[in-house]
N, C-alpha and C positions, 0 to 999 in steps of 0.2 A: 223245690221249686227256683229255679230262676227267675231274678228280677226279669232280664230280656234277655231275648237269643235276635242277633243283628243275623242279618244275610245277607253276602255280597258276591254276585255272580261270579266275578272276572279280578284275576290277582292283582289288577293293579286299584279296581276298587277299593278292594280288601285293604293292601296296601294304604291306600288314602285317609281312610277311618282306624286306623290300626294303635297309631298312636295318643290320638284324644281321646280314643274307649279303652288306652292303657293295658294295649292288649299282650299275653305274655310272648316274652322272644320266640318260642318254641311251644307248636301246633299239643294239645295235650291229646289228641286224635287225629286221625288224616283231617287234611283241614278242618279243624275247628280248634280253636284259640277261647282261652279265660280270658274274661274283660273285668275291668274294678273301676267304677264310677265313683263320681261322688257320692258321699252320705251311707258310704257303707254298702251302697247297694252292686252287684256281681251279675256277671252272667258270660253266655258264651258268644262269640263271632265263628258264623260258619260260610267256608267260599264254597259254594253250590255247581259252581260250573254253569256253563250260558246252556239258556233254553228251558221248556218248562221239563220236560223230562227230567236232567237232572234237581231242576230245585223242588217238583215232588218228592224225588228220591229223598232229598235233604231235609226235606219239613218232616216225611215221615219217622226219619231218624232223630230230629230235634228233639232236646227236652222238655217237659213243660216248662210254661215260663207265664208271669204275669202280662207280657206282651210281647208280639212277632214285630221284627222292624226289618222291609228287605230297604237296602239303601243302594244308588250305582245310577248307570248313565242310563239315558233313554234319546231317541229321535224327535225333536218338536215336528210335530200335528201342524201349526198353527202360524202362521210367519212374523207376528211380533214376539215370539220366545229368542233368545240369543244363548248362545254358549254361555254353560256356565249357569244358567237362573235354574234353581230349585223349584220340583214341584214337588206338590205336599197332599197326596191322592183322599178325595173324600167319597171316591167310586173305582171299583178295578172293572174293566171292560175286557170282558175276555171275548175273543175273536179265532174263528176257524180260519184254515187255511186260504181259503178264500177271502177272509176281512170281516165277516158276517160276522155281526153281534150273539152271540153263544151265551152268554149270561152276563149280571151285572152284578158283583160281589161288593158287599160293603167295610169300608175302610174308614179307621178312626182316625188319622195322623192329620186333620184338617186345622184342631185346633192350633196345632203346632208352628204354624206361620205365626201365630202370636204370639208364641214362646220367644220363637228366632227372631221374632223385630225386636224384643225387649232385647236382644242378645245384638244386634247390630245388626240382624241376617235376616235378606228379604227374600221368601219363600212364597209363589202362588199358590193356591188350591184350586183345586180341579181333578176331573178324570184321568184317569192312566189307562190306558188301554194297552190289551197285553194278547202280543200273535204269538204265534208256535212258528212263523218263520222271519228273516232277516227283511224288515224291509229297505232295501237297497236302493232306490227310487224315488223321486218325487211326486210321480206319479202312483206309486202305491200309499205313499204317505196320505195324498189328496185323500186317495178311497177311502183309507180308514180313518180319517177324519171327518168325513160326510158322513161316514156307518154307525161311529163310537159319540162322534160329539168331545172326544178325549181330546185334550191338551198336546199330550207325551205319547209314545208307545213305548212299550220293552220286551223284554221275551220271556221274565221270569214269574213277576207280581200275580199274575190267572191263578197259576199252579199253587203258589205258595199262600194265594186269600183262600184258595178254598180247601187245601188240608186244613188251616186256621181256622175257617167256619165248621169244619167236622169235629175239630178237639175242642172247641169251643173258647180257642183264642181269640183277645182283640189282635186284629192286623193292622200296621201300620205301610205307608211306602212312600220313600223321600226319593224323587229320580231327580238328577241334573242332565238338561241338555248337553249332547254331545256334539249334534247332526243337526243343520236345521232343517227346516220343513221344504225349505225351494232347492237343496242341493242332494243330488243323488251321493251314494259313497263310489271312492273310486275302484270297488271290486264288486265282484256279484257273490251272492249266498256259497258258490263253490268255494270258495275261499274258506271258510266255516266248516271242520271236520264234524258230522252231523253224532260221530259216534263221542265223540271228547269234550265235543265244544271249544277245543284249542284252534288259532290259527293256522292252516296251512303255510308257510314262511315260504316257503317256494311258490306257490300259486298266486300268493301277496305279492313278490317282487316280481313275479312275470306282469301280473296284473297294474303294477305303477310304473313299471319300465319307462312306458310312452312317455315322451315332454311334456305332453296334453295331460296328461294325469298329475301331475307335480303339483299345479295349485291345491288339488282337490285333495294331495296326501297332504301339504303344508296345513291346511285347515283344521284336519281331521287332527293332525300332533296336535296343533295350538287350542283346536277345541278338546281335547283330550286333558292339556294343560290345564286348561277353567274349570272344567270339571271336576279333578283330581282335588281341586283349592278348594272347589264350592263343596265337595263330598267330605272333607277337613273340618271346612267350619259346620256343619250338619253337624258332622260326630261329636262336636265340642260341645253344640247345644244339649245334643242329647247327656253326651257325659254331664254336664253342669246340672241340669234343668229336669231329667229323663224324659218318659214320654207321655201324650196326653193321655188325660182320662178316659180308659173305657166306655165310660156311660154312652160316648157315642155308638160306637159301634153295636152296643142294645138297642138303641132306639132308631138303629136305621133297619137291624135284620128285625125288629117286631113290628116293624110300622106297616 
């Protein structure tokens, strides 16, 4: 059994945490790397791809472990969160395509905030929403915040948490703000390939071509850089001190 399986949805997110986690230079299999942590602990790092379907497929193929962790970016749902701010999930709120709450799944990552603080890394604890679609507008984010009460939203945490629950694996989610609650993305959901989860480069270039979109594009690039730095800092805490005690998951699941 592995000590930890770390899931990172996108290539840049996986690269942001690889060094701190001691990831092997070459994958052991497609999109899977071995990691070596302090204290002789070991595990694997899995690049899932974007969206709940790919996250679920990766989770079903993942090895047994003492804990599963997803790390990656998210969209802020509350106005006081800034780019690069980290959120540790104490609850994963699964949404449908209309932004309605389907279920709430337990997450054991809240104690990580205290561990991180001891290493000089600020992490906020709260609910993380999981949407099956890209929330590219401020109006969409506002609706999800009202329905879920979550701090941030991503696309993969719900699918990973559901498989972790079914397999009896303690689940942790650490997300870093990429885009703010009051800003819309400079492109729509059609920029992303639904089959692969990759960015359609041609459509992205066309969407960003108008000068009116350039400030949004610049903010997104700066946000990604801030998020990447924050993900690296979180990964270093994981490498140094490990995951929080999984007994929180047991208490929440049986309450």
